[in-house]
N, C-alpha and C positions, 0 to 999 in steps of 0.2 A: 413213880416206881413202886413197885412192889417188893416185897423182901426176896421172893422167890426171882425176879429177874438180875435185882442186887447179889444176891450169891451166884448166880450164872456169872453176871461179871465179875465177880471179885475173886470167883474160883478162875475165870479168863487171864486174869490181869498177874496173878499168881504164876498161873501156869509160862506165860507168856515171860515174865521177868526170870524165873526160873531156868529160863530155857537158854537166856539171856547170857544171863549169870554164868551157866555151863562153857556157852559158847566162847564168852568174852574169855574165859581161864583156860578154854581147850586152846585156843589163838595163842595167847599170851605165851604157853607151855613151848607149842609151834616154833613161834618167835624167839624165846628164849633159845630154844634148842638149834634154829637155823644161827643165831648171831654166835654160839659156842663153836658151831661146826667152819664158821668162817674165820674165825677167830683161830 
């Protein structure tokens, strides 16, 4: 594997991980809001 391919894979992994973190936080906030609304 060349260094160029390694950087592409690393950037792709960071990009996906970054979006997963944002999405999980986003859903957590929505769920907390829903629970507060139900209570």
